[in-house]
PyMOL CGO cylinders between C-alpha atoms (Angstrom):
from pymol import cmd
from pymol.cgo import CYLINDER

trace = [
    CYLINDER, 123.69, 218.51, 143.68, 126.98, 216.74, 143.89, 0.3, 1, 1, 1, 1, 1, 1,
    CYLINDER, 126.98, 216.74, 143.89, 125.23, 213.46, 144.20, 0.3, 1, 1, 1, 1, 1, 1,
    CYLINDER, 125.23, 213.46, 144.20, 123.12, 214.20, 141.16, 0.3, 1, 1, 1, 1, 1, 1,
    CYLINDER, 123.12, 214.20, 141.16, 126.18, 215.18, 139.16, 0.3, 1, 1, 1, 1, 1, 1,
    CYLINDER, 126.18, 215.18, 139.16, 127.99, 212.01, 140.25, 0.3, 1, 1, 1, 1, 1, 1,
    CYLINDER, 127.99, 212.01, 140.25, 124.98, 209.87, 139.33, 0.3, 1, 1, 1, 1, 1, 1,
    CYLINDER, 124.98, 209.87, 139.33, 124.57, 211.64, 136.03, 0.3, 1, 1, 1, 1, 1, 1,
    CYLINDER, 124.57, 211.64, 136.03, 128.26, 211.38, 135.28, 0.3, 1, 1, 1, 1, 1, 1,
    CYLINDER, 128.26, 211.38, 135.28, 128.30, 207.67, 136.18, 0.3, 1, 1, 1, 1, 1, 1,
    CYLINDER, 128.30, 207.67, 136.18, 125.24, 207.08, 134.04, 0.3, 1, 1, 1, 1, 1, 1,
    CYLINDER, 125.24, 207.08, 134.04, 126.86, 208.86, 131.09, 0.3, 1, 1, 1, 1, 1, 1,
    CYLINDER, 126.86, 208.86, 131.09, 130.08, 206.88, 131.44, 0.3, 1, 1, 1, 1, 1, 1,
    CYLINDER, 130.08, 206.88, 131.44, 128.08, 203.62, 131.64, 0.3, 1, 1, 1, 1, 1, 1,
    CYLINDER, 128.08, 203.62, 131.64, 125.97, 204.59, 128.63, 0.3, 1, 1, 1, 1, 1, 1,
    CYLINDER, 125.97, 204.59, 128.63, 129.07, 205.57, 126.68, 0.3, 1, 1, 1, 1, 1, 1,
    CYLINDER, 129.07, 205.57, 126.68, 130.79, 202.32, 127.58, 0.3, 1, 1, 1, 1, 1, 1,
    CYLINDER, 130.79, 202.32, 127.58, 127.74, 200.27, 126.51, 0.3, 1, 1, 1, 1, 1, 1,
    CYLINDER, 127.74, 200.27, 126.51, 127.54, 202.16, 123.26, 0.3, 1, 1, 1, 1, 1, 1,
    CYLINDER, 127.54, 202.16, 123.26, 131.20, 201.55, 122.49, 0.3, 1, 1, 1, 1, 1, 1,
    CYLINDER, 131.20, 201.55, 122.49, 130.91, 197.82, 123.11, 0.3, 1, 1, 1, 1, 1, 1,
    CYLINDER, 130.91, 197.82, 123.11, 127.72, 197.41, 121.15, 0.3, 1, 1, 1, 1, 1, 1,
    CYLINDER, 127.72, 197.41, 121.15, 128.87, 199.36, 118.08, 0.3, 1, 1, 1, 1, 1, 1,
    CYLINDER, 128.87, 199.36, 118.08, 129.65, 196.87, 115.29, 0.3, 1, 1, 1, 1, 1, 1,
    CYLINDER, 129.65, 196.87, 115.29, 131.93, 199.20, 113.42, 0.3, 1, 1, 1, 1, 1, 1,
    CYLINDER, 131.93, 199.20, 113.42, 134.06, 199.62, 116.45, 0.3, 1, 1, 1, 1, 1, 1,
    CYLINDER, 134.06, 199.62, 116.45, 134.26, 195.85, 116.90, 0.3, 1, 1, 1, 1, 1, 1,
    CYLINDER, 134.26, 195.85, 116.90, 135.42, 195.36, 113.30, 0.3, 1, 1, 1, 1, 1, 1,
    CYLINDER, 135.42, 195.36, 113.30, 138.14, 197.88, 113.78, 0.3, 1, 1, 1, 1, 1, 1,
    CYLINDER, 138.14, 197.88, 113.78, 139.19, 196.18, 116.97, 0.3, 1, 1, 1, 1, 1, 1,
    CYLINDER, 139.19, 196.18, 116.97, 139.51, 192.68, 115.39, 0.3, 1, 1, 1, 1, 1, 1,
    CYLINDER, 139.51, 192.68, 115.39, 142.91, 191.78, 114.09, 0.3, 1, 1, 1, 1, 1, 1,
    CYLINDER, 142.91, 191.78, 114.09, 143.03, 191.17, 110.35, 0.3, 1, 1, 1, 1, 1, 1,
    CYLINDER, 143.03, 191.17, 110.35, 144.12, 187.73, 109.23, 0.3, 1, 1, 1, 1, 1, 1,
    CYLINDER, 144.12, 187.73, 109.23, 147.38, 187.61, 107.37, 0.3, 1, 1, 1, 1, 1, 1,
    CYLINDER, 147.38, 187.61, 107.37, 147.12, 187.80, 103.60, 0.3, 1, 1, 1, 1, 1, 1,
    CYLINDER, 147.12, 187.80, 103.60, 147.39, 184.37, 101.95, 0.3, 1, 1, 1, 1, 1, 1,
    CYLINDER, 147.39, 184.37, 101.95, 150.79, 183.70, 100.56, 0.3, 1, 1, 1, 1, 1, 1,
    CYLINDER, 150.79, 183.70, 100.56, 150.65, 182.89, 96.89, 0.3, 1, 1, 1, 1, 1, 1,
    CYLINDER, 150.65, 182.89, 96.89, 152.45, 179.73, 95.90, 0.3, 1, 1, 1, 1, 1, 1,
    CYLINDER, 152.45, 179.73, 95.90, 154.74, 180.16, 92.97, 0.3, 1, 1, 1, 1, 1, 1,
    CYLINDER, 154.74, 180.16, 92.97, 153.18, 178.82, 89.79, 0.3, 1, 1, 1, 1, 1, 1,
    CYLINDER, 153.18, 178.82, 89.79, 154.71, 175.61, 88.50, 0.3, 1, 1, 1, 1, 1, 1,
    CYLINDER, 154.71, 175.61, 88.50, 156.94, 176.14, 85.50, 0.3, 1, 1, 1, 1, 1, 1,
    CYLINDER, 156.94, 176.14, 85.50, 154.98, 176.02, 82.28, 0.3, 1, 1, 1, 1, 1, 1,
    CYLINDER, 154.98, 176.02, 82.28, 156.01, 173.11, 80.11, 0.3, 1, 1, 1, 1, 1, 1,
    CYLINDER, 156.01, 173.11, 80.11, 156.12, 173.71, 76.45, 0.3, 1, 1, 1, 1, 1, 1,
    CYLINDER, 156.12, 173.71, 76.45, 153.63, 171.53, 74.68, 0.3, 1, 1, 1, 1, 1, 1,
    CYLINDER, 153.63, 171.53, 74.68, 155.21, 169.36, 72.10, 0.3, 1, 1, 1, 1, 1, 1,
    CYLINDER, 155.21, 169.36, 72.10, 153.24, 169.29, 68.93, 0.3, 1, 1, 1, 1, 1, 1,
    CYLINDER, 153.24, 169.29, 68.93, 152.09, 165.79, 68.33, 0.3, 1, 1, 1, 1, 1, 1,
    CYLINDER, 152.09, 165.79, 68.33, 151.93, 164.64, 64.75, 0.3, 1, 1, 1, 1, 1, 1,
    CYLINDER, 151.93, 164.64, 64.75, 148.42, 165.00, 63.45, 0.3, 1, 1, 1, 1, 1, 1,
    CYLINDER, 148.42, 165.00, 63.45, 146.69, 161.64, 63.39, 0.3, 1, 1, 1, 1, 1, 1,
    CYLINDER, 146.69, 161.64, 63.39, 145.84, 160.42, 59.97, 0.3, 1, 1, 1, 1, 1, 1,
    CYLINDER, 145.84, 160.42, 59.97, 142.12, 160.44, 59.29, 0.3, 1, 1, 1, 1, 1, 1,
    CYLINDER, 142.12, 160.44, 59.29, 140.75, 157.04, 60.14, 0.3, 1, 1, 1, 1, 1, 1,
    CYLINDER, 140.75, 157.04, 60.14, 139.63, 155.06, 57.20, 0.3, 1, 1, 1, 1, 1, 1,
    CYLINDER, 139.63, 155.06, 57.20, 136.38, 153.21, 57.78, 0.3, 1, 1, 1, 1, 1, 1,
    CYLINDER, 136.38, 153.21, 57.78, 137.02, 149.55, 58.30, 0.3, 1, 1, 1, 1, 1, 1,
    CYLINDER, 137.02, 149.55, 58.30, 136.07, 147.55, 55.26, 0.3, 1, 1, 1, 1, 1, 1,
    CYLINDER, 136.07, 147.55, 55.26, 132.75, 145.88, 55.82, 0.3, 1, 1, 1, 1, 1, 1,
    CYLINDER, 132.75, 145.88, 55.82, 133.24, 142.17, 55.92, 0.3, 1, 1, 1, 1, 1, 1,
    CYLINDER, 133.24, 142.17, 55.92, 130.85, 140.12, 53.91, 0.3, 1, 1, 1, 1, 1, 1,
    CYLINDER, 130.85, 140.12, 53.91, 129.15, 137.56, 56.11, 0.3, 1, 1, 1, 1, 1, 1,
    CYLINDER, 129.15, 137.56, 56.11, 130.47, 134.04, 55.77, 0.3, 1, 1, 1, 1, 1, 1,
    CYLINDER, 130.47, 134.04, 55.77, 127.53, 131.66, 55.72, 0.3, 1, 1, 1, 1, 1, 1,
    CYLINDER, 127.53, 131.66, 55.72, 129.54, 128.59, 54.76, 0.3, 1, 1, 1, 1, 1, 1,
    CYLINDER, 129.54, 128.59, 54.76, 128.99, 126.84, 58.05, 0.3, 1, 1, 1, 1, 1, 1,
    CYLINDER, 128.99, 126.84, 58.05, 128.63, 123.13, 58.47, 0.3, 1, 1, 1, 1, 1, 1,
    CYLINDER, 128.63, 123.13, 58.47, 129.25, 120.37, 60.95, 0.3, 1, 1, 1, 1, 1, 1,
    CYLINDER, 129.25, 120.37, 60.95, 126.19, 121.08, 63.07, 0.3, 1, 1, 1, 1, 1, 1,
    CYLINDER, 126.19, 121.08, 63.07, 125.85, 117.61, 64.58, 0.3, 1, 1, 1, 1, 1, 1,
    CYLINDER, 125.85, 117.61, 64.58, 123.20, 115.77, 66.63, 0.3, 1, 1, 1, 1, 1, 1,
    CYLINDER, 123.20, 115.77, 66.63, 123.02, 112.82, 68.96, 0.3, 1, 1, 1, 1, 1, 1,
    CYLINDER, 123.02, 112.82, 68.96, 121.84, 109.43, 67.65, 0.3, 1, 1, 1, 1, 1, 1,
    CYLINDER, 121.84, 109.43, 67.65, 118.08, 109.25, 67.01, 0.3, 1, 1, 1, 1, 1, 1,
    CYLINDER, 118.08, 109.25, 67.01, 117.65, 112.71, 68.55, 0.3, 1, 1, 1, 1, 1, 1,
    CYLINDER, 117.65, 112.71, 68.55, 117.30, 116.36, 67.64, 0.3, 1, 1, 1, 1, 1, 1,
    CYLINDER, 117.30, 116.36, 67.64, 119.43, 117.40, 70.63, 0.3, 1, 1, 1, 1, 1, 1,
    CYLINDER, 119.43, 117.40, 70.63, 122.44, 119.41, 69.47, 0.3, 1, 1, 1, 1, 1, 1,
    CYLINDER, 122.44, 119.41, 69.47, 125.89, 118.10, 70.33, 0.3, 1, 1, 1, 1, 1, 1,
    CYLINDER, 125.89, 118.10, 70.33, 127.86, 120.48, 72.52, 0.3, 1, 1, 1, 1, 1, 1,
    CYLINDER, 127.86, 120.48, 72.52, 130.59, 120.54, 69.87, 0.3, 1, 1, 1, 1, 1, 1,
    CYLINDER, 130.59, 120.54, 69.87, 128.08, 122.34, 67.60, 0.3, 1, 1, 1, 1, 1, 1,
    CYLINDER, 128.08, 122.34, 67.60, 127.61, 125.35, 69.91, 0.3, 1, 1, 1, 1, 1, 1,
    CYLINDER, 127.61, 125.35, 69.91, 130.74, 127.25, 68.80, 0.3, 1, 1, 1, 1, 1, 1,
    CYLINDER, 130.74, 127.25, 68.80, 129.70, 126.74, 65.17, 0.3, 1, 1, 1, 1, 1, 1,
    CYLINDER, 129.70, 126.74, 65.17, 126.19, 128.00, 65.91, 0.3, 1, 1, 1, 1, 1, 1,
    CYLINDER, 126.19, 128.00, 65.91, 127.58, 131.01, 67.81, 0.3, 1, 1, 1, 1, 1, 1,
    CYLINDER, 127.58, 131.01, 67.81, 129.73, 131.86, 64.82, 0.3, 1, 1, 1, 1, 1, 1,
    CYLINDER, 129.73, 131.86, 64.82, 126.69, 131.49, 62.57, 0.3, 1, 1, 1, 1, 1, 1,
    CYLINDER, 126.69, 131.49, 62.57, 124.72, 133.90, 64.78, 0.3, 1, 1, 1, 1, 1, 1,
    CYLINDER, 124.72, 133.90, 64.78, 127.54, 136.47, 64.60, 0.3, 1, 1, 1, 1, 1, 1,
    CYLINDER, 127.54, 136.47, 64.60, 127.68, 136.19, 60.81, 0.3, 1, 1, 1, 1, 1, 1,
    CYLINDER, 127.68, 136.19, 60.81, 123.89, 136.38, 60.46, 0.3, 1, 1, 1, 1, 1, 1,
    CYLINDER, 123.89, 136.38, 60.46, 123.74, 139.52, 62.58, 0.3, 1, 1, 1, 1, 1, 1,
    CYLINDER, 123.74, 139.52, 62.58, 126.00, 141.23, 60.01, 0.3, 1, 1, 1, 1, 1, 1,
    CYLINDER, 126.00, 141.23, 60.01, 123.20, 140.80, 57.47, 0.3, 1, 1, 1, 1, 1, 1,
    CYLINDER, 123.20, 140.80, 57.47, 119.93, 140.81, 59.45, 0.3, 1, 1, 1, 1, 1, 1,
    CYLINDER, 119.93, 140.81, 59.45, 117.61, 140.80, 56.42, 0.3, 1, 1, 1, 1, 1, 1,
    CYLINDER, 117.61, 140.80, 56.42, 119.12, 137.73, 54.72, 0.3, 1, 1, 1, 1, 1, 1,
    CYLINDER, 119.12, 137.73, 54.72, 116.81, 134.72, 54.50, 0.3, 1, 1, 1, 1, 1, 1,
    CYLINDER, 116.81, 134.72, 54.50, 118.11, 131.22, 55.20, 0.3, 1, 1, 1, 1, 1, 1,
    CYLINDER, 118.11, 131.22, 55.20, 117.07, 127.63, 54.56, 0.3, 1, 1, 1, 1, 1, 1,
    CYLINDER, 117.07, 127.63, 54.56, 117.88, 125.15, 57.32, 0.3, 1, 1, 1, 1, 1, 1,
    CYLINDER, 117.88, 125.15, 57.32, 118.27, 121.71, 55.73, 0.3, 1, 1, 1, 1, 1, 1,
    CYLINDER, 118.27, 121.71, 55.73, 117.95, 118.86, 58.22, 0.3, 1, 1, 1, 1, 1, 1,
    CYLINDER, 117.95, 118.86, 58.22, 119.35, 115.38, 57.54, 0.3, 1, 1, 1, 1, 1, 1,
    CYLINDER, 119.35, 115.38, 57.54, 119.53, 112.03, 59.28, 0.3, 1, 1, 1, 1, 1, 1,
    CYLINDER, 119.53, 112.03, 59.28, 121.49, 108.83, 58.90, 0.3, 1, 1, 1, 1, 1, 1,
    CYLINDER, 121.49, 108.83, 58.90, 119.96, 105.78, 57.22, 0.3, 1, 1, 1, 1, 1, 1,
    CYLINDER, 119.96, 105.78, 57.22, 119.00, 104.02, 60.45, 0.3, 1, 1, 1, 1, 1, 1,
    CYLINDER, 119.00, 104.02, 60.45, 115.26, 103.79, 61.04, 0.3, 1, 1, 1, 1, 1, 1,
    CYLINDER, 115.26, 103.79, 61.04, 112.27, 104.11, 58.75, 0.3, 1, 1, 1, 1, 1, 1,
    CYLINDER, 112.27, 104.11, 58.75, 112.20, 106.78, 56.03, 0.3, 1, 1, 1, 1, 1, 1,
    CYLINDER, 112.20, 106.78, 56.03, 109.19, 108.43, 57.71, 0.3, 1, 1, 1, 1, 1, 1,
    CYLINDER, 109.19, 108.43, 57.71, 110.94, 108.58, 61.08, 0.3, 1, 1, 1, 1, 1, 1,
    CYLINDER, 110.94, 108.58, 61.08, 114.15, 109.91, 59.49, 0.3, 1, 1, 1, 1, 1, 1,
    CYLINDER, 114.15, 109.91, 59.49, 112.21, 112.63, 57.63, 0.3, 1, 1, 1, 1, 1, 1,
    CYLINDER, 112.21, 112.63, 57.63, 110.47, 113.71, 60.84, 0.3, 1, 1, 1, 1, 1, 1,
    CYLINDER, 110.47, 113.71, 60.84, 113.78, 113.62, 62.72, 0.3, 1, 1, 1, 1, 1, 1,
    CYLINDER, 113.78, 113.62, 62.72, 115.48, 115.76, 60.07, 0.3, 1, 1, 1, 1, 1, 1,
    CYLINDER, 115.48, 115.76, 60.07, 112.72, 118.40, 60.35, 0.3, 1, 1, 1, 1, 1, 1,
    CYLINDER, 112.72, 118.40, 60.35, 113.07, 118.37, 64.15, 0.3, 1, 1, 1, 1, 1, 1,
    CYLINDER, 113.07, 118.37, 64.15, 116.84, 118.86, 63.81, 0.3, 1, 1, 1, 1, 1, 1,
    CYLINDER, 116.84, 118.86, 63.81, 116.40, 121.87, 61.52, 0.3, 1, 1, 1, 1, 1, 1,
    CYLINDER, 116.40, 121.87, 61.52, 113.84, 123.29, 63.98, 0.3, 1, 1, 1, 1, 1, 1,
    CYLINDER, 113.84, 123.29, 63.98, 116.31, 122.82, 66.86, 0.3, 1, 1, 1, 1, 1, 1,
    CYLINDER, 116.31, 122.82, 66.86, 118.85, 124.95, 65.00, 0.3, 1, 1, 1, 1, 1, 1,
    CYLINDER, 118.85, 124.95, 65.00, 116.16, 127.55, 64.23, 0.3, 1, 1, 1, 1, 1, 1,
    CYLINDER, 116.16, 127.55, 64.23, 115.23, 127.68, 67.93, 0.3, 1, 1, 1, 1, 1, 1,
    CYLINDER, 115.23, 127.68, 67.93, 118.88, 128.24, 68.81, 0.3, 1, 1, 1, 1, 1, 1,
    CYLINDER, 118.88, 128.24, 68.81, 119.07, 131.16, 66.37, 0.3, 1, 1, 1, 1, 1, 1,
    CYLINDER, 119.07, 131.16, 66.37, 115.81, 132.72, 67.56, 0.3, 1, 1, 1, 1, 1, 1,
    CYLINDER, 115.81, 132.72, 67.56, 116.94, 132.45, 71.20, 0.3, 1, 1, 1, 1, 1, 1,
    CYLINDER, 116.94, 132.45, 71.20, 120.15, 134.22, 70.16, 0.3, 1, 1, 1, 1, 1, 1,
    CYLINDER, 120.15, 134.22, 70.16, 118.13, 137.22, 68.93, 0.3, 1, 1, 1, 1, 1, 1,
    CYLINDER, 118.13, 137.22, 68.93, 117.61, 136.50, 65.24, 0.3, 1, 1, 1, 1, 1, 1,
    CYLINDER, 117.61, 136.50, 65.24, 114.21, 136.87, 63.57, 0.3, 1, 1, 1, 1, 1, 1,
    CYLINDER, 114.21, 136.87, 63.57, 112.30, 133.62, 63.12, 0.3, 1, 1, 1, 1, 1, 1,
    CYLINDER, 112.30, 133.62, 63.12, 110.89, 134.88, 59.82, 0.3, 1, 1, 1, 1, 1, 1,
    CYLINDER, 110.89, 134.88, 59.82, 114.37, 134.71, 58.29, 0.3, 1, 1, 1, 1, 1, 1,
    CYLINDER, 114.37, 134.71, 58.29, 114.46, 130.91, 58.48, 0.3, 1, 1, 1, 1, 1, 1,
    CYLINDER, 114.46, 130.91, 58.48, 112.64, 128.23, 56.56, 0.3, 1, 1, 1, 1, 1, 1,
    CYLINDER, 112.64, 128.23, 56.56, 112.89, 124.55, 57.41, 0.3, 1, 1, 1, 1, 1, 1,
    CYLINDER, 112.89, 124.55, 57.41, 113.41, 121.66, 54.99, 0.3, 1, 1, 1, 1, 1, 1,
    CYLINDER, 113.41, 121.66, 54.99, 113.71, 118.05, 56.12, 0.3, 1, 1, 1, 1, 1, 1,
    CYLINDER, 113.71, 118.05, 56.12, 115.55, 115.68, 53.79, 0.3, 1, 1, 1, 1, 1, 1,
    CYLINDER, 115.55, 115.68, 53.79, 115.60, 112.55, 55.92, 0.3, 1, 1, 1, 1, 1, 1,
    CYLINDER, 115.60, 112.55, 55.92, 118.33, 110.14, 54.86, 0.3, 1, 1, 1, 1, 1, 1,
    CYLINDER, 118.33, 110.14, 54.86, 118.69, 111.65, 51.37, 0.3, 1, 1, 1, 1, 1, 1,
    CYLINDER, 118.69, 111.65, 51.37, 121.92, 113.35, 50.27, 0.3, 1, 1, 1, 1, 1, 1,
    CYLINDER, 121.92, 113.35, 50.27, 124.36, 111.70, 52.69, 0.3, 1, 1, 1, 1, 1, 1,
    CYLINDER, 124.36, 111.70, 52.69, 127.79, 113.33, 52.85, 0.3, 1, 1, 1, 1, 1, 1,
    CYLINDER, 127.79, 113.33, 52.85, 129.38, 110.06, 53.95, 0.3, 1, 1, 1, 1, 1, 1,
    CYLINDER, 129.38, 110.06, 53.95, 128.60, 106.39, 53.60, 0.3, 1, 1, 1, 1, 1, 1,
    CYLINDER, 128.60, 106.39, 53.60, 126.11, 104.99, 56.11, 0.3, 1, 1, 1, 1, 1, 1,
    CYLINDER, 126.11, 104.99, 56.11, 128.17, 101.77, 56.39, 0.3, 1, 1, 1, 1, 1, 1,
    CYLINDER, 128.17, 101.77, 56.39, 130.22, 102.96, 59.36, 0.3, 1, 1, 1, 1, 1, 1,
    CYLINDER, 130.22, 102.96, 59.36, 129.33, 104.76, 62.58, 0.3, 1, 1, 1, 1, 1, 1,
    CYLINDER, 129.33, 104.76, 62.58, 131.66, 107.65, 61.65, 0.3, 1, 1, 1, 1, 1, 1,
    CYLINDER, 131.66, 107.65, 61.65, 129.81, 108.09, 58.38, 0.3, 1, 1, 1, 1, 1, 1,
    CYLINDER, 129.81, 108.09, 58.38, 126.40, 107.97, 60.07, 0.3, 1, 1, 1, 1, 1, 1,
    CYLINDER, 126.40, 107.97, 60.07, 127.56, 110.59, 62.61, 0.3, 1, 1, 1, 1, 1, 1,
    CYLINDER, 127.56, 110.59, 62.61, 128.47, 112.95, 59.77, 0.3, 1, 1, 1, 1, 1, 1,
    CYLINDER, 128.47, 112.95, 59.77, 125.08, 112.40, 58.12, 0.3, 1, 1, 1, 1, 1, 1,
    CYLINDER, 125.08, 112.40, 58.12, 123.16, 113.48, 61.27, 0.3, 1, 1, 1, 1, 1, 1,
    CYLINDER, 123.16, 113.48, 61.27, 123.41, 117.18, 60.52, 0.3, 1, 1, 1, 1, 1, 1,
    CYLINDER, 123.41, 117.18, 60.52, 121.76, 120.47, 59.64, 0.3, 1, 1, 1, 1, 1, 1,
    CYLINDER, 121.76, 120.47, 59.64, 123.14, 122.68, 56.89, 0.3, 1, 1, 1, 1, 1, 1,
    CYLINDER, 123.14, 122.68, 56.89, 122.54, 126.43, 56.57, 0.3, 1, 1, 1, 1, 1, 1,
    CYLINDER, 122.54, 126.43, 56.57, 122.03, 127.83, 53.08, 0.3, 1, 1, 1, 1, 1, 1,
    CYLINDER, 122.03, 127.83, 53.08, 121.21, 131.34, 51.94, 0.3, 1, 1, 1, 1, 1, 1,
    CYLINDER, 121.21, 131.34, 51.94, 117.74, 131.41, 50.40, 0.3, 1, 1, 1, 1, 1, 1,
    CYLINDER, 117.74, 131.41, 50.40, 117.75, 132.44, 46.76, 0.3, 1, 1, 1, 1, 1, 1,
]
cmd.load_cgo(trace, "trace")
């Protein structure tokens, strides 16, 4: 019976040992607790300075568009715009976008060189070149009408090359 008691006692000790190791609550008690986090001292609170209240913004006055644009020039016997005209046309586009419903008349002119029929056709082509520039810049084509004047209404004498250069032009007028 001694052997049975020893076996039974050994089995009980083994079972008890297994139970102690497998018990989760016992394991939690056995684990060391991590140290509590140390709180950092809060930074000193700065007093907020009261800023002066901003004055209510007044709406910017709406600028009236300035359509008094001239000096849109062209090459000799051509409806190709001179590069010096691009800044003027860009300014015209900016002004026209301020008033998108305004209608305009593009008056094309030519110098006195060539036949009257050719000059009239050339002046219409020049006004159409300006209209194409405006449409490509995002303006509505319906807002522009074209009038060709040919060599009529020169702004300078056609006796000199400088005068003829000034007469090769397109003028923008607000339609009434």
